[in-house]
C-alpha positions, 0 to 999 in steps of 0.5 A: 444426874449431874449433882449424883455424878457429883456426889460420887466423885466427891466420895473417890476423891474423899476415899482416894485421900486416906490411901495417900501412901505407905509409911516407910515402916509400911513399906518396908514390910509390904516389901519383905512379905511380898518378897517371902510369899513366893515361898510360902503360896497360903500365906495372906497379909491380914494386916501392916499397921504404921510402925511397920508390923505386918500380920498374916495368916497361913493354911499350911504349917510348912508355910508358917516355918517358911514365912517366918524364916524368911520374915526373919531373915529380913529383920523382923521378929515373928511371933504366933497372934491367934490360932485359929483352927489349923491357921496361925495368925502371926505377927511379925515386928520390925527390930529395932537398930 
């Protein structure tokens, strides 16, 4: 029992080490997405790359427009990634300064 508990603790420690924190661009993307999300209730974060690119999808067309406009107002250039049915996946890249 003690050995199992030690193994579980070890696995948890290794898992948490990989989640030490976000890069500065990721933090900026996280903040921008969550600041914009109230205006686009169906927007769901899909991925946040090391470079700060925010990938998300929306269920509603109006949410797509609202989210894209909000992200662009926060310094991102957005384009439509894949459209799967009526659920566009959008990629927003931090604009170079």
